[in-house]
C-alpha positions as a Python dict, from the first residue, in 0.01 Angstrom:
ca = {
    (1, 'M'): (0, 0, 0),
    (2, 'K'): (-232, -178, 214),
    (3, 'V'): (-512, -103, -21),
    (4, 'L'): (-316, -236, -337),
    (5, 'K'): (-230, -589, -122),
    (6, 'K'): (-572, -626, -30),
    (7, 'R'): (-668, -598, -408),
    (8, 'L'): (-404, -786, -517),
    (9, 'S'): (-522, -1120, -271),
    (10, 'A'): (-863, -1052, -361),
    (11, 'N'): (-879, -1308, -618),
    (12, 'K'): (-671, -1531, -789),
    (13, 'D'): (-496, -1344, -1116),
    (14, 'G'): (-392, -1084, -844),
    (15, 'K'): (-250, -1339, -575),
    (16, 'A'): (-74, -1535, -940),
    (17, 'L'): (58, -1113, -979),
    (18, 'A'): (136, -1040, -580),
    (19, 'S'): (328, -1340, -532),
    (20, 'N'): (509, -1372, -910),
    (21, 'F'): (648, -1011, -839),
    (22, 'G'): (741, -1116, -512),
    (23, 'Y'): (1007, -1398, -632),
    (24, 'L'): (1066, -1183, -943),
    (25, 'M'): (1192, -919, -686),
    (26, 'I'): (1388, -1170, -469),
    (27, 'M'): (1581, -1252, -864),
    (28, 'Q'): (1683, -860, -940),
    (29, 'I'): (1784, -771, -588),
    (30, 'T'): (2012, -1078, -608),
    (31, 'G'): (2072, -954, -946),
    (32, 'Y'): (2236, -679, -796),
    (33, 'I'): (2354, -766, -488),
    (34, 'F'): (2642, -1025, -709),
    (35, 'P'): (2738, -788, -977),
    (36, 'L'): (2804, -558, -691),
    (37, 'L'): (3050, -767, -575),
    (38, 'T'): (3217, -896, -858),
    (39, 'I'): (3217, -513, -1052),
    (40, 'P'): (3510, -358, -812),
    (41, 'Y'): (3652, -712, -799),
    (42, 'L'): (3717, -744, -1194),
    (43, 'A'): (3751, -377, -1244),
    (44, 'R'): (4050, -400, -1025),
    (45, 'V'): (4183, -771, -1143),
    (46, 'I'): (4167, -766, -1522),
    (47, 'G'): (4140, -391, -1577),
    (48, 'V'): (3942, -164, -1805),
    (49, 'E'): (4082, -347, -2128),
    (50, 'G'): (3983, -674, -1968),
    (51, 'F'): (3638, -512, -1951),
    (52, 'G'): (3588, -422, -2248),
    (53, 'K'): (3693, -756, -2404),
    (54, 'I'): (3403, -892, -2263),
    (55, 'A'): (3158, -618, -2358),
    (56, 'F'): (3275, -690, -2702),
    (57, 'A'): (3231, -1068, -2689),
    (58, 'A'): (2915, -1008, -2510),
    (59, 'A'): (2809, -771, -2826),
    (60, 'V'): (2850, -993, -3060),
    (61, 'I'): (2716, -1262, -2905),
    (62, 'V'): (2420, -1094, -2825),
    (63, 'W'): (2286, -1042, -3152),
    (64, 'F'): (2303, -1496, -3186),
    (65, 'Q'): (2105, -1506, -2867),
    (66, 'T'): (1795, -1283, -3043),
    (67, 'I'): (1814, -1430, -3362),
    (68, 'T'): (1780, -1748, -3162),
    (69, 'D'): (1516, -1603, -2922),
    (70, 'W'): (1360, -1501, -3198),
    (71, 'G'): (1067, -1343, -3006),
    (72, 'F'): (928, -1694, -2879),
    (73, 'S'): (1012, -1501, -2570),
    (74, 'Y'): (672, -1331, -2612),
    (75, 'T'): (473, -1508, -2872),
    (76, 'A'): (546, -1857, -2679),
    (77, 'T'): (490, -1706, -2313),
    (78, 'R'): (158, -1538, -2491),
    (79, 'D'): (-1, -1894, -2639),
    (80, 'V'): (107, -2088, -2350),
    (81, 'A'): (-66, -1874, -2092),
    (82, 'R'): (-387, -1819, -2310),
    (83, 'N'): (-369, -2262, -2344),
    (84, 'R'): (-230, -2327, -1996),
    (85, 'D'): (-536, -2593, -1907),
    (86, 'S'): (-434, -2800, -2219),
    (87, 'L'): (-147, -2987, -2111),
    (88, 'E'): (-135, -3152, -2525),
    (89, 'K'): (-152, -2752, -2685),
    (90, 'V'): (130, -2679, -2448),
    (91, 'S'): (360, -2945, -2475),
    (92, 'E'): (317, -2880, -2845),
    (93, 'I'): (396, -2530, -2848),
    (94, 'F'): (717, -2589, -2610),
    (95, 'S'): (848, -2872, -2850),
    (96, 'N'): (762, -2594, -3183),
    (97, 'V'): (974, -2355, -2961),
    (98, 'L'): (1281, -2587, -2860),
    (99, 'W'): (1354, -2746, -3224),
    (100, 'A'): (1296, -2374, -3378),
    (101, 'K'): (1559, -2274, -3124),
    (102, 'S'): (1789, -2566, -3145),
    (103, 'L'): (1767, -2488, -3555),
    (104, 'L'): (1841, -2137, -3532),
    (105, 'A'): (2065, -2181, -3273),
    (106, 'L'): (2283, -2435, -3500),
    (107, 'A'): (2278, -2176, -3828),
    (108, 'S'): (2395, -1921, -3594),
    (109, 'F'): (2704, -2074, -3472),
    (110, 'I'): (2786, -2189, -3836),
    (111, 'I'): (2766, -1765, -3934),
    (112, 'L'): (2994, -1711, -3605),
    (113, 'F'): (3234, -1974, -3686),
    (114, 'I'): (3281, -1811, -4107),
    (115, 'I'): (3275, -1435, -3987),
    (116, 'T'): (3527, -1544, -3696),
    (117, 'E'): (3747, -1718, -3949),
    (118, 'L'): (3737, -1385, -4184),
    (119, 'I'): (3770, -1091, -4017),
    (120, 'P'): (4073, -1050, -3859),
    (121, 'Y'): (3978, -871, -3540),
    (122, 'L'): (3676, -1147, -3451),
    (123, 'K'): (4006, -1435, -3505),
    (124, 'E'): (4178, -1293, -3261),
    (125, 'N'): (3903, -1319, -3051),
    (126, 'Q'): (3748, -1599, -3135),
    (127, 'I'): (3839, -1861, -2831),
    (128, 'L'): (3653, -1536, -2628),
    (129, 'L'): (3348, -1530, -2860),
    (130, 'F'): (3307, -1918, -2903),
    (131, 'I'): (3304, -1931, -2478),
    (132, 'T'): (3059, -1626, -2486),
    (133, 'F'): (2844, -1849, -2729),
    (134, 'M'): (2781, -2133, -2516),
    (135, 'L'): (2479, -1880, -2358),
    (136, 'V'): (2329, -1966, -2600),
    (137, 'P'): (2264, -2342, -2579),
    (138, 'A'): (2169, -2264, -2206),
    (139, 'K'): (1920, -2015, -2291),
    (140, 'I'): (1706, -2286, -2493),
    (141, 'L'): (1747, -2526, -2191),
    (142, 'F'): (1655, -2261, -1936),
    (143, 'A'): (1288, -2196, -2057),
    (144, 'D'): (1254, -1912, -1856),
    (145, 'W'): (934, -1797, -2090),
    (146, 'F'): (791, -2120, -2017),
    (147, 'F'): (753, -2060, -1646),
    (148, 'Q'): (673, -1711, -1697),
    (149, 'A'): (363, -1849, -1900),
    (150, 'I'): (248, -2044, -1620),
    (151, 'E'): (338, -1767, -1365),
    (152, 'R'): (547, -2011, -1170),
    (153, 'M'): (817, -1780, -1157),
    (154, 'K'): (936, -1930, -818),
    (155, 'F'): (1122, -2148, -992),
    (156, 'I'): (1290, -1934, -1234),
    (157, 'T'): (1419, -1688, -880),
    (158, 'I'): (1575, -2061, -742),
    (159, 'F'): (1750, -2095, -1028),
    (160, 'D'): (1890, -1786, -1120),
    (161, 'L'): (2028, -1769, -758),
    (162, 'I'): (2216, -2062, -781),
    (163, 'S'): (2392, -1941, -1149),
    (164, 'K'): (2476, -1595, -961),
    (165, 'A'): (2585, -1810, -665),
    (166, 'I'): (2798, -2031, -856),
    (167, 'F'): (2938, -1763, -1120),
    (168, 'T'): (3028, -1500, -856),
    (169, 'L'): (3201, -1792, -641),
    (170, 'F'): (3381, -1918, -924),
    (171, 'I'): (3470, -1559, -1022),
    (172, 'F'): (3657, -1456, -646),
    (173, 'V'): (3862, -1822, -639),
    (174, 'F'): (3954, -1860, -1024),
    (175, 'V'): (4035, -1499, -1174),
    (176, 'K'): (4395, -1386, -1050),
    (177, 'E'): (4539, -1164, -1310),
    (178, 'K'): (4467, -962, -1599),
    (179, 'T'): (4469, -1288, -1875),
    (180, 'D'): (4237, -1427, -1669),
    (181, 'F'): (3959, -1207, -1766),
    (182, 'I'): (3818, -1519, -2041),
    (183, 'L'): (3709, -1694, -1724),
    (184, 'Q'): (3435, -1419, -1675),
    (185, 'P'): (3250, -1543, -1976),
    (186, 'L'): (3352, -1914, -1934),
    (187, 'F'): (3197, -1977, -1580),
    (188, 'L'): (2888, -1752, -1683),
    (189, 'S'): (2819, -2011, -1968),
    (190, 'L'): (2870, -2323, -1762),
    (191, 'G'): (2662, -2203, -1485),
    (192, 'S'): (2404, -2096, -1708),
    (193, 'I'): (2412, -2442, -1861),
    (194, 'L'): (2417, -2621, -1565),
    (195, 'V'): (2113, -2426, -1438),
    (196, 'G'): (1900, -2488, -1803),
    (197, 'L'): (1961, -2850, -1785),
    (198, 'A'): (1796, -2842, -1439),
    (199, 'S'): (1548, -2632, -1548),
    (200, 'F'): (1457, -2850, -1828),
    (201, 'Y'): (1426, -3151, -1607),
    (202, 'L'): (1192, -3019, -1399),
    (203, 'I'): (966, -2875, -1736),
    (204, 'V'): (978, -3230, -1857),
    (205, 'F'): (925, -3453, -1547),
    (206, 'K'): (673, -3162, -1294),
    (207, 'F'): (458, -3031, -1519),
    (208, 'K'): (515, -3328, -1749),
    (209, 'I'): (533, -3137, -2073),
    (210, 'K'): (621, -3380, -2350),
    (211, 'I'): (914, -3309, -2624),
    (212, 'L'): (691, -3439, -2958),
    (213, 'P'): (947, -3541, -3276),
    (214, 'P'): (1063, -3196, -3493),
    (215, 'N'): (804, -3197, -3704),
    (216, 'Y'): (978, -2914, -4009),
    (217, 'L'): (589, -2798, -4128),
    (218, 'E'): (526, -2686, -3779),
    (219, 'I'): (913, -2539, -3689),
    (220, 'I'): (881, -2315, -3989),
    (221, 'N'): (551, -2183, -3950),
    (222, 'T'): (670, -2111, -3538),
    (223, 'I'): (967, -1899, -3698),
    (224, 'K'): (724, -1748, -3914),
    (225, 'N'): (466, -1643, -3647),
    (226, 'S'): (707, -1514, -3439),
    (227, 'K'): (907, -1322, -3744),
    (228, 'D'): (771, -966, -3657),
    (229, 'V'): (877, -978, -3282),
    (230, 'F'): (1217, -1098, -3377),
    (231, 'I'): (1263, -773, -3598),
    (232, 'N'): (1126, -572, -3309),
    (233, 'N'): (1390, -750, -3113),
    (234, 'F'): (1664, -788, -3336),
    (235, 'L'): (1731, -428, -3524),
    (236, 'P'): (1786, -203, -3184),
    (237, 'N'): (2053, -466, -3099),
    (238, 'I'): (2190, -413, -3423),
    (239, 'Y'): (2243, -31, -3347),
    (240, 'N'): (2329, -94, -3000),
    (241, 'S'): (2611, -366, -3037),
    (242, 'L'): (2737, -250, -3343),
    (243, 'S'): (2870, 77, -3111),
    (244, 'I'): (2994, -167, -2889),
    (245, 'V'): (3190, -375, -3212),
    (246, 'L'): (3264, -25, -3321),
    (247, 'L'): (3421, 93, -3079),
    (248, 'G'): (3619, -261, -3000),
    (249, 'M'): (3735, -211, -3385),
    (250, 'W'): (3825, 145, -3365),
    (251, 'G'): (3866, 295, -3006),
    (252, 'G'): (4017, -63, -2852),
    (253, 'S'): (3923, -222, -2565),
    (254, 'V'): (4011, 87, -2307),
    (255, 'A'): (3698, 245, -2474),
    (256, 'S'): (3472, -15, -2496),
    (257, 'G'): (3562, -101, -2106),
    (258, 'I'): (3427, 299, -2032),
    (259, 'Y'): (3125, 239, -2258),
    (260, 'D'): (3054, -80, -2087),
    (261, 'A'): (3144, 45, -1710),
    (262, 'G'): (2898, 333, -1800),
    (263, 'R'): (2632, 140, -1925),
    (264, 'K'): (2646, -139, -1652),
    (265, 'F'): (2441, 48, -1409),
    (266, 'V'): (2186, 140, -1690),
    (267, 'S'): (2104, -235, -1755),
    (268, 'I'): (2088, -305, -1367),
    (269, 'T'): (1879, -85, -1302),
    (270, 'H'): (1685, -127, -1630),
    (271, 'S'): (1639, -480, -1528),
    (272, 'F'): (1496, -419, -1244),
    (273, 'M'): (1205, -200, -1451),
    (274, 'V'): (1175, -589, -1642),
    (275, 'V'): (981, -753, -1384),
    (276, 'L'): (710, -547, -1412),
    (277, 'V'): (663, -636, -1745),
    (278, 'R'): (727, -1005, -1755),
    (279, 'V'): (487, -1035, -1441),
    (280, 'F'): (247, -796, -1604),
    (281, 'F'): (273, -988, -1986),
    (282, 'P'): (65, -1326, -1914),
    (283, 'Y'): (-164, -1145, -1717),
    (284, 'L'): (-191, -848, -1965),
    (285, 'S'): (-281, -1102, -2256),
    (286, 'R'): (-544, -1213, -2078),
    (287, 'N'): (-714, -874, -1941),
    (288, 'I'): (-571, -602, -2185),
    (289, 'G'): (-805, -336, -1969),
    (290, 'K'): (-576, -323, -1665),
    (291, 'H'): (-295, -200, -1897),
    (292, 'N'): (-405, 166, -1749),
    (293, 'F'): (-301, 51, -1393),
    (294, 'F'): (-5, -83, -1494),
    (295, 'E'): (167, 169, -1766),
    (296, 'K'): (123, 452, -1412),
    (297, 'I'): (304, 205, -1249),
    (298, 'H'): (577, 99, -1486),
    (299, 'L'): (624, 495, -1612),
    (300, 'T'): (643, 684, -1210),
    (301, 'I'): (894, 423, -1110),
    (302, 'S'): (1111, 451, -1436),
    (303, 'A'): (1105, 789, -1438),
    (304, 'G'): (1228, 828, -1093),
    (305, 'A'): (1502, 535, -1155),
    (306, 'S'): (1650, 794, -1445),
    (307, 'V'): (1620, 1082, -1194),
    (308, 'I'): (1823, 873, -945),
    (309, 'L'): (2089, 716, -1152),
    (310, 'F'): (2184, 1081, -1297),
    (311, 'L'): (2234, 1218, -1015),
    (312, 'I'): (2454, 947, -852),
    (313, 'A'): (2613, 898, -1147),
    (314, 'P'): (2973, 1045, -1021),
    (315, 'F'): (2933, 801, -678),
    (316, 'I'): (2855, 508, -861),
    (317, 'I'): (3130, 473, -1051),
    (318, 'K'): (3382, 625, -804),
    (319, 'A'): (3252, 400, -519),
    (320, 'F'): (3257, 41, -778),
    (321, 'F'): (3529, 135, -982),
    (322, 'T'): (3944, 213, -1024),
    (323, 'P'): (4044, 577, -1169),
    (324, 'E'): (4060, 435, -1522),
    (325, 'F'): (3684, 402, -1546),
    (326, 'Y'): (3615, 779, -1437),
    (327, 'E'): (3546, 898, -1741),
    (328, 'A'): (3227, 633, -1772),
    (329, 'I'): (3069, 878, -1525),
    (330, 'L'): (2931, 1127, -1842),
    (331, 'V'): (2832, 827, -1979),
    (332, 'L'): (2635, 740, -1720),
    (333, 'Q'): (2471, 1068, -1671),
    (334, 'I'): (2356, 1047, -2045),
    (335, 'S'): (2198, 640, -2030),
    (336, 'S'): (2049, 684, -1695),
    (337, 'I'): (1769, 828, -1922),
    (338, 'S'): (1729, 534, -2091),
    (339, 'V'): (1576, 344, -1811),
    (340, 'F'): (1312, 578, -1884),
    (341, 'L'): (1302, 547, -2275),
    (342, 'I'): (1354, 113, -2304),
    (343, 'S'): (1010, 168, -1997),
    (344, 'L'): (808, 318, -2314),
    (345, 'S'): (883, 55, -2550),
    (346, 'G'): (814, -197, -2264),
    (347, 'V'): (524, -16, -2149),
    (348, 'Y'): (340, 40, -2477),
    (349, 'G'): (537, -187, -2733),
    (350, 'T'): (572, -553, -2584),
    (351, 'N'): (269, -478, -2330),
    (352, 'Y'): (22, -371, -2481),
    (353, 'L'): (109, -406, -2952),
    (354, 'I'): (209, -726, -2939),
    (355, 'V'): (-42, -862, -2673),
    (356, 'M'): (-341, -688, -2880),
    (357, 'G'): (-180, -866, -3215),
    (358, 'Y'): (-21, -535, -3357),
    (359, 'E'): (331, -709, -3367),
    (360, 'K'): (376, -574, -3760),
    (361, 'K'): (293, -172, -3688),
    (362, 'L'): (540, -235, -3376),
    (363, 'R'): (844, -386, -3663),
    (364, 'N'): (786, -76, -3898),
    (365, 'I'): (831, 167, -3638),
    (366, 'T'): (1120, -47, -3501),
    (367, 'V'): (1260, -101, -3887),
    (368, 'V'): (1293, 265, -3950),
    (369, 'C'): (1396, 379, -3633),
    (370, 'S'): (1686, 73, -3612),
    (371, 'L'): (1824, 160, -3933),
    (372, 'I'): (1835, 554, -3866),
    (373, 'G'): (2034, 425, -3551),
    (374, 'F'): (2267, 191, -3772),
    (375, 'I'): (2323, 520, -4013),
    (376, 'I'): (2420, 775, -3725),
    (377, 'S'): (2604, 499, -3547),
    (378, 'I'): (2909, 483, -3774),
    (379, 'P'): (3040, 838, -3807),
    (380, 'L'): (2951, 938, -3428),
    (381, 'V'): (3128, 614, -3333),
    (382, 'Y'): (3407, 671, -3562),
    (383, 'N'): (3435, 1066, -3415),
    (384, 'Y'): (3347, 1095, -3076),
    (385, 'S'): (3412, 701, -2962),
    (386, 'Y'): (3233, 597, -2659),
    (387, 'L'): (3026, 926, -2611),
    (388, 'G'): (2931, 903, -2991),
    (389, 'A'): (2795, 530, -2851),
    (390, 'T'): (2638, 669, -2546),
    (391, 'V'): (2395, 955, -2771),
    (392, 'V'): (2334, 713, -3051),
    (393, 'L'): (2155, 480, -2779),
    (394, 'V'): (1979, 739, -2620),
    (395, 'S'): (1865, 911, -2911),
    (396, 'I'): (1705, 555, -3061),
    (397, 'Q'): (1595, 480, -2747),
    (398, 'A'): (1389, 807, -2705),
    (399, 'L'): (1277, 822, -3109),
    (400, 'L'): (1109, 461, -3085),
    (401, 'G'): (980, 454, -2692),
    (402, 'F'): (770, 781, -2810),
    (403, 'S'): (663, 627, -3145),
    (404, 'I'): (533, 347, -3018),
    (405, 'M'): (371, 490, -2730),
    (406, 'F'): (167, 784, -2967),
    (407, 'L'): (118, 464, -3171),
    (408, 'A'): (-28, 285, -2883),
    (409, 'K'): (-246, 531, -2792),
    (410, 'K'): (-423, 589, -3108),
    (411, 'V'): (-486, 173, -3100),
    (412, 'K'): (-652, 297, -2760),
    (413, 'K'): (-795, 527, -2871),
    (414, 'E'): (-955, 328, -3203),
    (415, 'N'): (-1054, 60, -2947),
    (416, 'L'): (-1235, 239, -2734),
    (417, 'S'): (-1449, 430, -3009),
    (418, 'K'): (-1568, 69, -3166),
    (419, 'E'): (-1667, -43, -2802),
    (420, 'R'): (-1883, 313, -2797),
    (421, 'N'): (-2003, 233, -3130),
    (422, 'Y'): (-2140, -122, -3081),
    (423, 'V'): (-2278, -2, -2728),
}
């Protein structure tokens, strides 16, 4: 560790990586602490049915969140990282992304309103869905991708900490009975909007980013240039979130609650792995030759995390949930390998193929795998409820992760061969 620390401190890039990793570590640690405080309380107060309703709404809205993001979290981060010495160019990129996201958010809300009016089950949960949708504009305001691109993770950490603290406090103060489950997404959304406004103010006044008037052609080009990354991000959400939506419609809120409880700690663990992906992304955008170093660190940690999560699954579920959630133990054990499988996509897809400009090839793999996931999710969820949803998710994550890995290694080999021939 001392040797690694010395190497990181030896140059400007290394210091930036070390600093950003440290701040994001703080963010992830607090990201563990706050949910660990609220999960047992919510499980006891709102029960498995309330958990299921919240999970259902989140699964629907994540589609619209992905549409609004449109892959900008990666393409805009990459572009700003490569042009961060030009305030004029960064302002142009930021403004185009801001207006593009706003347009996509408006279209998303219109679609949400229409489908909630037409589909009876969604109509029953319309208020919950609208409240949860507030996370979409909050995410637009909280441009964490910008702070990531300029490698100033300190600000993301501070804002995230404030948001989680406010959200957690309100949960304990106001959620007192089962019918209060709707307050969970409300407080989460309001806290996120507040932090989004603060971060937006900081971007404009501290970093002097100019918000340029919307230019229709520039907005359309911005959307077109990120369409491949969008497809790569959106399609996996179809079979992932579709499983929860189908569970809510066919199995009821209880089945959704069990599935969500089992997946909860996988998501928390995966959020830790995202730290490495996010910290290294702007760095690798400028220094792709360091990818092998990143690859070894990330995959080693993720493999160990999957094993540990599998072994302690019974203890985790029994420690944080009431007996009505105990069936989630098997869900967590099956899902534990997801930490490693998702890391394959992050290491070889996000932090290599996208950095190298192979978005279209990555998109093609994602399209095929996602269509398979979409097809098999319907019979498996219908016949095997939350276990079927779990098997679908893990199976497609494996197919997607290893397919991306093989493509990335092939590209690496071809590029290495070209360099040797050039020399």
